C-alpha positions as CSV (number, residue, x, y, z in Angstrom):
1,M,-31.1,-23.5,1.1
2,A,-28.6,-21.9,-1.3
3,D,-25.2,-21.0,0.0
4,I,-24.0,-17.5,0.2
5,Y,-20.4,-16.9,-0.8
6,S,-18.4,-13.8,0.2
7,F,-15.0,-12.2,0.3
8,D,-13.6,-9.0,1.8
9,V,-11.9,-6.2,-0.1
10,V,-9.2,-4.7,2.1
11,S,-6.1,-2.5,1.8
12,D,-3.2,-3.8,3.9
13,F,0.4,-4.9,3.5
14,N,2.6,-7.6,4.9
15,R,4.5,-5.8,7.7
16,Q,7.4,-8.4,7.7
17,E,8.0,-7.9,4.0
18,L,8.1,-4.1,4.6
19,I,10.6,-4.6,7.4
20,N,12.7,-6.8,5.1
21,A,12.5,-4.2,2.2
22,V,13.6,-1.4,4.6
23,D,16.5,-3.5,5.9
24,Q,17.6,-4.3,2.4
25,S,17.4,-0.6,1.4
26,I,19.6,0.4,4.4
27,R,22.2,-2.2,3.4
28,E,22.2,-1.0,-0.2
29,I,22.4,2.6,0.8
30,N,25.4,1.8,3.1
31,S,27.2,-0.1,0.4
32,R,26.6,2.2,-2.7
33,Y,29.5,4.5,-3.5
34,D,27.4,7.5,-4.3
35,L,25.4,7.2,-1.0
36,K,28.0,5.8,1.4
37,D,29.1,9.2,2.9
38,T,25.7,10.8,3.1
39,K,24.9,9.4,6.6
40,T,21.4,8.5,5.4
41,T,19.1,6.9,7.9
42,L,15.8,5.0,7.4
43,E,13.6,4.6,10.5
44,L,10.6,2.4,10.4
45,S,7.8,3.1,13.0
46,D,4.3,1.6,13.2
47,D,2.8,3.8,10.6
48,A,5.6,5.6,8.9
49,I,9.2,5.5,7.5
50,T,11.4,8.5,8.3
51,V,14.2,9.3,5.8
52,N,17.0,11.6,6.9
53,T,19.7,12.3,4.3
54,A,22.1,14.8,2.9
55,S,20.2,16.4,0.0
56,E,17.1,16.2,-2.1
57,M,19.1,14.4,-4.8
58,T,20.1,11.6,-2.4
59,L,16.5,11.5,-1.2
60,Q,15.3,10.7,-4.7
61,A,17.9,7.9,-4.9
62,V,16.7,6.5,-1.5
63,H,13.1,6.6,-2.9
64,S,14.0,4.6,-5.9
65,I,15.9,2.0,-3.8
66,L,13.0,1.7,-1.4
67,Q,10.5,1.3,-4.2
68,Q,12.7,-1.4,-5.9
69,K,13.0,-3.4,-2.7
70,A,9.2,-3.1,-2.0
71,V,8.3,-4.2,-5.5
72,K,10.6,-7.3,-5.3
73,R,8.8,-8.2,-2.1
74,N,5.3,-7.9,-3.7
75,L,4.4,-4.7,-1.8
76,S,2.3,-2.2,-3.7
77,L,3.8,1.3,-4.1
78,K,0.4,2.7,-3.3
79,I,1.1,2.0,0.4
80,F,3.6,4.9,0.5
81,D,2.3,8.4,1.1
82,Y,5.2,10.7,0.7
83,G,5.1,13.7,3.1
84,K,6.7,17.1,2.3
85,V,10.5,17.4,2.4
86,E,11.6,19.3,5.5
87,Q,15.0,21.0,6.2
88,A,16.8,19.2,9.1
89,S,19.8,20.4,11.1
90,G,23.2,20.6,9.4
91,N,21.9,21.4,5.9
92,R,20.2,18.0,5.7
93,V,16.7,17.0,4.6
94,R,14.1,14.8,6.3
95,Q,10.9,13.2,4.9
96,V,8.2,11.2,6.6
97,I,6.6,8.5,4.4
98,K,3.3,7.5,5.9
99,L,2.1,3.9,5.4
100,K,-1.4,3.7,4.1
101,R,-3.6,0.9,5.5
102,G,-7.3,0.4,5.3
103,I,-9.9,1.6,2.8
104,S,-11.3,5.1,3.5
105,Q,-15.1,5.6,3.6
106,E,-15.0,7.5,0.3
107,I,-13.2,4.7,-1.6
108,A,-15.4,2.1,0.1
109,K,-18.5,3.9,-1.2
110,Q,-17.0,4.0,-4.7
111,I,-16.4,0.2,-4.6
112,A,-19.9,-0.5,-3.2
113,K,-21.5,1.7,-5.9
114,L,-19.5,0.1,-8.7
115,V,-20.6,-3.4,-7.5
116,R,-24.2,-2.3,-7.2
117,D,-24.3,-0.7,-10.6
118,E,-22.5,-3.4,-12.6
119,F,-23.4,-6.6,-10.8
120,K,-27.2,-7.0,-10.0
121,K,-26.9,-10.3,-8.1
122,V,-24.1,-9.2,-5.8
123,Q,-24.3,-7.3,-2.5
124,A,-21.6,-5.0,-1.1
125,S,-21.6,-3.8,2.5
126,I,-19.0,-1.5,4.1
127,Q,-17.6,-2.9,7.3
128,G,-15.2,-0.4,9.0
129,D,-12.1,-0.1,6.7
130,A,-13.1,-3.2,4.5
131,V,-15.9,-4.0,2.0
132,R,-17.7,-7.3,2.2
133,I,-18.9,-8.6,-1.2
134,S,-21.4,-11.5,-1.1
135,S,-23.4,-13.5,-3.7
136,K,-25.0,-16.9,-4.3
137,S,-22.6,-17.5,-7.2
138,K,-18.9,-17.9,-7.0
139,D,-18.6,-17.0,-10.7
140,D,-20.2,-13.6,-9.9
141,L,-17.6,-13.0,-7.1
142,Q,-14.8,-13.9,-9.5
143,A,-16.2,-11.4,-12.0
144,V,-16.3,-8.7,-9.3
145,I,-12.6,-9.4,-8.3
146,Q,-11.6,-9.1,-12.0
147,R,-13.5,-5.8,-12.4
148,L,-12.0,-4.3,-9.2
149,K,-8.5,-5.2,-10.4
150,Q,-9.1,-3.2,-13.5
151,Q,-10.1,-0.1,-11.5
152,D,-7.2,2.3,-10.4
153,Y,-7.9,3.2,-6.8
154,P,-5.4,5.3,-4.8
155,V,-5.0,2.4,-2.4
156,A,-3.7,-1.2,-2.9
157,L,-6.6,-3.7,-2.8
158,Q,-6.4,-7.3,-1.6
159,F,-9.2,-9.9,-1.6
160,T,-9.4,-12.0,1.6
161,N,-11.7,-14.4,3.5
162,Y,-12.9,-15.9,0.2
163,R,-15.6,-18.5,1.3
């Protein structure tokens, strides 16, 4: 009996690393001369980060700080879904940055189709917000991982449960 090997393609992020990145961003915002008096706040909830700051210019600075801290902690910038900038009280601006997690059905279908079209001995099945890739050959699975890394999907992809 030949063994079947498989792995899951998922889109997720390390929550603790995100918490650390937000904390470091807050520390840098509070210590930077140009941002010190803006009373900028970053609030992390389960599925979003809310930024409240003095102007759109300081909002851009907060974005770059947050992105730098996320990249240093190996978080993909594709997890951030920037909402529209709203006017808040006192001539301030607020923005909600949603955190993307999971692969949508549309992207899962694109991944499954790519695997079906390019790899004849490999099966792809959509399971909720993940895609399970299975094959009798570990080499085929490695080739699929390399091919998916070349694609530019709007979500960050990770490969888990490799067995």
